[in-house]
N, C-alpha and C positions, 0 to 999 in steps of 0.2 A: 650219332652222338651229338651233333650240332643241334638237332631238333630237341633232344632231351634237355640240353643246357639252355636253349632258347625258351622252351616251355617252362623250365624251372625258374628262369629269370623273370618271365612274365608272371608266373604264379607268386613269386616272392614280392614282386613290385605291386601286385594287386593287394597283397596282405598289408603292405606298408602304406598304401595310399590312404590318406585321411580325407574324409568327406568334408567338403567346404561348408562352413557355417556362415550364412549371410546374416548380418546384423543390421537392422534398421533402427536408428535412434531418432525418435521424434520428440522434440522438446516443446511442450505447450506451457505457457505461463499466463493464460488468459485470466485466471482467477486472481493472480497477484498484481495485475495491472490496475492502476488507480482509475476511478470512474471518470476522471478528466482526461484520460489517455485517448489517443486516436483509435478509431475502429479499423478493422481490416487486417489486423496482425495477430497471428496465433502465438508469436513469440517476439518479445522485445527485451533487449538487455538495457538499453538506455533510450531516453527521449532527449533530443537536443531542442532547446527553446531559443530560437534565434533572437527573439525580442529582448531577452535578458542575458544572452550568451551563457546559458547555464544548462547543465545536464541533470537528468533524473535517473538514478540507478533503480530500475524497476524491481529486481529481486531483493535488493537491500532496503528499498523504500527510503532512499536518501538523495538529497540534492548535492550536486558537485558544482562548485562555483569558485571563482577567484576571490580571494580575500588577502589583501596585502601582498599581491603577486604570488600567492601560493594557492594551489587548488585544495580546497577543503571539502569534507563531507559533513553534511548536517541533515537533521530530520526536518528542518523547516528552512524556508527562505529567509534571508536577512531582511531587516526592516527597510532597507533601500528598495526592495521589490514589493513592498506592501500594497502598492497600487496595481500590481500585475495580476491579471485574472487568469488562473490556470485553465479555466473552462473555455475561455475565448481565444487565448493565445495559440499560435500554431506550434505543433510539435512534430519533429522529424524522428523517426525510429532509426536508431543506430545500433547495429549488432556487431560491435567491435569492442575488444577489450581496451579499457582506459582511453576512450576517444578524446578526452581533453588533452592528451599528449600530442594530438594532431589538431588542436583547436583551430589553428589558422586555416587549415583545409576546410573544416566544417563552417567556420565563420564566413569564408569566401564563397563556398559552394551554396550556402543557404541564406546569403545576405538578402536576396530578393524575397524571402519569405517573411521578413520583418514587417509587422503590422498587418499581416494577412490573417483573415478570420474565415469562418464558414466551414471549418473542419468538423466533421461529425465525430462526436466523442462517445465513449462507451456508455455514459449515463443516459444519453439521448437515443441510443440505438435500441431497436427492438429485435435485433438478430438473436436467434435462439442460443448461439454460443456465448452470449453475454448475459443470459438469463440469471445466473447467480449474482451478477452485479445488481440488477435492478429489482430482483425479488429479495435476495438476501439482505441487501442494504436497507430496504424498506422495513423488512421484518426486524432487523437490528435497531432501526430508528424507533419503531413502535415499541419495542422492548425497552429501549433506553428511556423513552418518554413515560412509559408505565412505571418504570423504576423511580423516575424523578417525581411523578405524582405520588407514589407510595411514600417516598422519602419526605415530601412536603406534608403529607397527611400525618405521618409519624411525628414530624416536628411540631405541627399544630397541636397534636394530642399531648406531646411532652410539655409544651408551653401551658396548655390548659391544666395539666396535672401540677406543674410547678406553681402556677397562680393559685390553684386550689390549696396546695400544701402551704404556701405562704399565708393565705387567708386563714387556714386552720391554725397555723403557728401564732398568728396575731391574736386569734380568739383565745388560744391557750394562755398566751402571755397576759391578756386582760384578766382572765379568771385567776391566774396565779397572783397578779397584783392585787385584785380585790380580796383574795383570801388572806394575803399577808398585810393588808392595810396600806398598800402603796397606791398612790394616785395614778 
């Protein structure tokens, strides 16, 4: 009887066992990183720029910096940083939620990175994983330039047509004046 109960218990437990599902989540955001971002990272939530004590939110494409003692998000840097060169300044990748809330930690930890240059950026890398940056951007730039050229050409043609129409209008006015005896 014990063997039958034990066998039944094992059989029932085998029926109720669920197979384990292993899930691996890999998050890559190489394509969303700006071309001035540092190379070597498959994923970056934020860049910390010690030279200007500012963060860049990579997925949102926004800068996070202090303005009147409040952390603000903007799509562009404020005028006070107009001389800062994003391509030359050092960037530290920070994969933490809202890193500016612990800004004193980052400011202290990366203080010696201020003024440092020589970091390889995505734009200058020929690594295959950044291919979309340097081929896609160039294609886009060429496309934009072509559109600008076409727009300029259309504008020139419109001006020519406008001048021609004005010239024809003046001729018509002269004919009308001669026909009606006006000087």
